[in-house]
C-alpha positions as YAML, in Angstrom:
chain: A
units: angstrom
residues:
- id: 1
  name: GLN
  ca: [9.64, 4.85, 20.32]
- id: 2
  name: VAL
  ca: [7.62, 3.79, 17.73]
- id: 3
  name: GLN
  ca: [3.84, 5.95, 17.95]
- id: 4
  name: LEU
  ca: [0.89, 4.21, 16.10]
- id: 5
  name: VAL
  ca: [-2.18, 6.83, 14.82]
- id: 6
  name: GLU
  ca: [-6.05, 5.01, 14.57]
- id: 7
  name: SER
  ca: [-8.42, 6.27, 12.95]
- id: 8
  name: GLY
  ca: [-12.42, 5.52, 11.56]
- id: 9
  name: GLY
  ca: [-13.58, 4.22, 14.58]
- id: 10
  name: GLY
  ca: [-18.11, 5.33, 15.60]
- id: 11
  name: LEU
  ca: [-20.81, 4.14, 15.85]
- id: 12
  name: VAL
  ca: [-22.81, 2.26, 12.60]
- id: 13
  name: GLN
  ca: [-26.24, -0.29, 13.02]
- id: 14
  name: PRO
  ca: [-26.15, -3.16, 12.45]
- id: 15
  name: GLY
  ca: [-25.14, -4.25, 9.00]
- id: 16
  name: GLY
  ca: [-23.32, -2.34, 8.26]
- id: 17
  name: SER
  ca: [-19.36, -1.31, 7.47]
- id: 18
  name: LEU
  ca: [-16.70, 0.71, 9.07]
- id: 19
  name: ARG
  ca: [-13.22, 0.96, 8.11]
- id: 20
  name: LEU
  ca: [-10.15, 1.58, 10.79]
- id: 21
  name: SER
  ca: [-6.58, 2.74, 9.76]
- id: 22
  name: CYS
  ca: [-3.08, 2.94, 11.76]
- id: 23
  name: ALA
  ca: [-0.81, 4.22, 10.50]
- id: 24
  name: ALA
  ca: [2.89, 2.89, 12.94]
- id: 25
  name: PHE
  ca: [5.77, 6.10, 13.24]
- id: 26
  name: GLY
  ca: [9.15, 6.38, 15.13]
- id: 27
  name: SER
  ca: [12.13, 3.41, 15.36]
- id: 28
  name: MET
  ca: [10.77, 0.45, 14.08]
- id: 29
  name: PHE
  ca: [12.88, -2.67, 13.31]
- id: 30
  name: SER
  ca: [12.31, -6.35, 11.63]
- id: 31
  name: ILE
  ca: [8.39, -5.36, 12.12]
- id: 32
  name: ASN
  ca: [6.75, -9.22, 12.35]
- id: 33
  name: ALA
  ca: [3.49, -8.91, 12.27]
- id: 34
  name: MET
  ca: [0.63, -5.58, 12.56]
- id: 35
  name: GLY
  ca: [-3.11, -6.35, 13.82]
- id: 36
  name: TRP
  ca: [-6.75, -5.88, 15.87]
- id: 37
  name: TYR
  ca: [-7.69, -6.10, 19.66]
- id: 38
  name: ARG
  ca: [-10.88, -5.35, 20.61]
- id: 39
  name: GLN
  ca: [-12.69, -5.21, 23.71]
- id: 40
  name: ALA
  ca: [-15.28, -5.42, 25.00]
- id: 41
  name: PRO
  ca: [-17.39, -3.32, 28.29]
- id: 42
  name: GLY
  ca: [-16.32, -6.14, 30.71]
- id: 43
  name: LYS
  ca: [-14.13, -8.27, 29.17]
- id: 44
  name: GLU
  ca: [-10.53, -9.61, 28.75]
- id: 45
  name: ARG
  ca: [-8.72, -7.85, 25.45]
- id: 46
  name: GLU
  ca: [-9.05, -10.57, 22.50]
- id: 47
  name: LEU
  ca: [-7.53, -10.39, 19.60]
- id: 48
  name: VAL
  ca: [-9.74, -10.13, 16.37]
- id: 49
  name: ALA
  ca: [-7.56, -10.07, 12.99]
- id: 50
  name: ARG
  ca: [-3.39, -9.80, 12.74]
- id: 51
  name: ILE
  ca: [-1.09, -9.73, 8.81]
- id: 52
  name: THR
  ca: [2.68, -10.98, 9.31]
- id: 53
  name: SER
  ca: [5.00, -8.85, 7.14]
- id: 54
  name: SER
  ca: [4.91, -11.38, 5.11]
- id: 55
  name: GLY
  ca: [0.88, -11.19, 4.46]
- id: 56
  name: SER
  ca: [-0.21, -14.71, 6.03]
- id: 57
  name: ALA
  ca: [-3.68, -13.76, 7.85]
- id: 58
  name: ASN
  ca: [-5.22, -15.24, 10.98]
- id: 59
  name: TYR
  ca: [-8.88, -14.21, 11.87]
- id: 60
  name: VAL
  ca: [-10.58, -14.92, 15.75]
- id: 61
  name: ASP
  ca: [-13.19, -16.75, 14.79]
- id: 62
  name: SER
  ca: [-16.11, -14.63, 15.47]
- id: 63
  name: VAL
  ca: [-15.32, -11.72, 12.17]
- id: 64
  name: LYS
  ca: [-14.08, -14.47, 10.14]
- id: 65
  name: GLY
  ca: [-16.01, -13.40, 6.13]
- id: 66
  name: ARG
  ca: [-16.75, -10.16, 7.65]
- id: 67
  name: PHE
  ca: [-13.57, -8.59, 8.24]
- id: 68
  name: THR
  ca: [-10.69, -8.38, 6.32]
- id: 69
  name: ILE
  ca: [-7.60, -7.34, 7.43]
- id: 70
  name: SER
  ca: [-3.79, -5.95, 4.70]
- id: 71
  name: ARG
  ca: [-1.60, -3.50, 5.08]
- id: 72
  name: ASP
  ca: [-0.02, -1.39, 3.17]
- id: 73
  name: ASN
  ca: [4.30, -1.65, 3.90]
- id: 74
  name: ALA
  ca: [5.65, 0.70, 2.55]
- id: 75
  name: LYS
  ca: [3.19, 3.04, 5.07]
- id: 76
  name: ASN
  ca: [3.91, 1.06, 7.97]
- id: 77
  name: THR
  ca: [-0.22, 0.98, 8.02]
- id: 78
  name: VAL
  ca: [-2.50, -1.45, 8.12]
- id: 79
  name: TYR
  ca: [-6.16, -1.39, 8.15]
- id: 80
  name: LEU
  ca: [-9.36, -3.38, 9.31]
- id: 81
  name: GLN
  ca: [-12.04, -3.52, 6.71]
- id: 82
  name: MET
  ca: [-15.77, -4.87, 9.76]
- id: 83
  name: ASN
  ca: [-18.29, -5.39, 7.19]
- id: 84
  name: SER
  ca: [-22.59, -6.82, 8.16]
- id: 85
  name: LEU
  ca: [-21.67, -5.03, 11.42]
- id: 86
  name: LYS
  ca: [-22.65, -6.40, 15.18]
- id: 87
  name: PRO
  ca: [-23.94, -5.84, 18.05]
- id: 88
  name: GLU
  ca: [-21.46, -7.66, 19.80]
- id: 89
  name: ASP
  ca: [-18.46, -5.94, 17.76]
- id: 90
  name: THR
  ca: [-19.07, -3.64, 19.61]
- id: 91
  name: GLY
  ca: [-15.99, -2.69, 22.05]
- id: 92
  name: VAL
  ca: [-12.59, -0.36, 22.26]
- id: 93
  name: TYR
  ca: [-10.45, -1.73, 18.95]
- id: 94
  name: TYR
  ca: [-6.38, -1.77, 19.50]
- id: 95
  name: CYS
  ca: [-4.17, -1.17, 17.31]
- id: 96
  name: ASN
  ca: [-1.10, -4.03, 17.63]
- id: 97
  name: LEU
  ca: [2.74, -3.49, 16.24]
- id: 98
  name: ASN
  ca: [4.95, -7.00, 16.73]
- id: 99
  name: TYR
  ca: [8.57, -6.40, 16.06]
- id: 100
  name: GLY
  ca: [11.64, -7.12, 17.00]
- id: 101
  name: ARG
  ca: [14.03, -10.47, 17.07]
- id: 102
  name: ASN
  ca: [12.31, -13.33, 18.17]
- id: 103
  name: TRP
  ca: [8.56, -10.92, 18.36]
- id: 104
  name: SER
  ca: [10.33, -8.59, 21.40]
- id: 105
  name: TYR
  ca: [8.43, -5.90, 21.51]
- id: 106
  name: ASN
  ca: [4.85, -4.58, 20.78]
- id: 107
  name: ALA
  ca: [4.10, -1.72, 20.32]
- id: 108
  name: TRP
  ca: [-0.18, -0.28, 21.42]
- id: 109
  name: GLY
  ca: [-2.65, 2.18, 19.48]
- id: 110
  name: GLN
  ca: [-4.48, 4.26, 22.26]
- id: 111
  name: GLY
  ca: [-7.91, 2.40, 21.46]
- id: 112
  name: THR
  ca: [-10.62, 3.89, 18.53]
- id: 113
  name: GLN
  ca: [-14.50, 3.62, 19.91]
- id: 114
  name: VAL
  ca: [-16.50, 1.37, 17.37]
- id: 115
  name: THR
  ca: [-20.23, 1.23, 18.52]
- id: 116
  name: VAL
  ca: [-22.31, -1.28, 16.79]
- id: 117
  name: SER
  ca: [-26.26, -0.04, 17.36]
- id: 118
  name: SER
  ca: [-29.75, 0.59, 15.53]
...
């Protein structure tokens, strides 16, 4: 059983910054990647950023240059530093952990709300 514990969401003004954290606990093997997805009201969940166990990161185009994903392998924790936030970044952010052979298993956090508004 894998549990993901997220923190760091909140309300911020446009142009502000937030840092999300997600720590993974439990029985995991062969972690492939950790990442962040978000879901805005009325929209589908989308991948925001993901980082593999080797440190390779990818981002959705809309956040490139503003968001940075990083991870601490020793702590099984992933971070998302979000700068220059825009109202369109508003949504529920979900942490994701992919593990196992052939990228077979996914675990999800409970979600943390990020609201960008003046």
